[in-house]
C-alpha positions as CSV (number, residue, x, y, z in Angstrom):
1,M,-14.0,-2.1,-12.0
2,G,-10.9,-3.1,-13.9
3,A,-9.1,-6.4,-13.9
4,L,-6.9,-7.3,-10.9
5,P,-3.2,-6.6,-11.3
6,E,-0.8,-9.4,-11.9
7,T,0.9,-10.7,-8.8
8,T,4.2,-12.3,-7.9
9,S,4.5,-15.7,-6.4
10,A,4.4,-14.0,-3.0
11,G,1.1,-12.5,-3.8
12,L,2.4,-8.9,-4.2
13,P,1.6,-6.7,-7.2
14,A,3.9,-7.2,-10.2
15,F,4.9,-3.9,-11.9
16,P,5.9,-3.5,-15.5
17,A,9.4,-2.1,-15.9
18,A,8.1,1.2,-17.4
19,G,5.5,1.6,-14.7
20,L,8.1,0.9,-11.9
21,A,10.1,4.0,-12.7
22,E,7.0,6.3,-12.5
23,L,6.0,4.6,-9.3
24,Q,9.4,5.3,-7.8
25,R,9.2,9.0,-8.8
26,Q,5.7,9.3,-7.2
27,S,6.8,7.5,-4.1
28,M,9.5,10.1,-3.5
29,R,6.7,12.6,-2.9
30,I,4.7,10.5,-0.4
31,G,5.7,10.3,3.2
32,G,6.6,7.0,4.9
33,R,3.5,6.7,7.0
34,E,1.3,7.4,4.0
35,K,3.2,4.8,1.9
36,A,2.6,2.3,4.6
37,A,-1.1,3.1,4.8
38,I,-1.4,2.8,1.0
39,L,0.3,-0.6,1.2
40,L,-1.9,-1.8,4.0
41,V,-5.1,-0.7,2.2
42,S,-3.8,-2.4,-1.0
43,L,-3.1,-5.6,0.9
44,G,-6.7,-5.9,2.1
45,P,-8.0,-6.5,5.6
46,E,-6.7,-10.1,6.2
47,R,-3.1,-9.4,5.1
48,A,-3.1,-6.0,6.8
49,A,-4.2,-7.7,10.0
50,D,-1.2,-10.0,9.7
51,V,1.1,-7.0,9.5
52,F,-0.6,-5.3,12.4
53,R,0.2,-8.3,14.6
54,H,3.9,-7.3,14.4
55,L,3.4,-3.6,15.4
56,K,3.1,-1.7,18.6
57,D,-0.2,-0.2,19.7
58,E,1.0,3.3,18.9
59,E,2.1,2.3,15.4
60,I,-1.3,0.6,14.7
61,E,-3.1,3.7,15.9
62,A,-1.0,6.0,13.7
63,L,-1.3,3.8,10.6
64,S,-5.1,3.3,11.2
65,L,-5.6,7.1,11.2
66,E,-3.5,7.5,8.1
67,M,-5.5,4.7,6.4
68,A,-8.7,6.4,7.3
69,K,-7.4,9.6,5.7
70,T,-6.5,7.7,2.5
71,R,-9.6,8.3,0.4
72,Q,-8.5,7.1,-3.0
73,V,-5.2,5.8,-4.3
74,P,-4.6,6.2,-8.0
75,Q,-4.3,2.8,-9.7
76,D,-0.8,3.5,-10.9
77,T,0.3,4.3,-7.3
78,S,-0.9,1.1,-5.7
């Protein structure tokens, strides 16, 4: 297992400038629900639960199903 990525003061992953451009290109090929699922998985259970508190039941169900389908996320994507 590799080292944890650097984070910003808000606790979000910090991206090097060169990696950010590639991340933006990759994100254009991923649908919105899948992007949200990747983000929630990356945040971990406690922070994802904080997000879920602001969503409707239908949105939680849809994102939970998408998260379950998300097997592995390449390190450079998350």
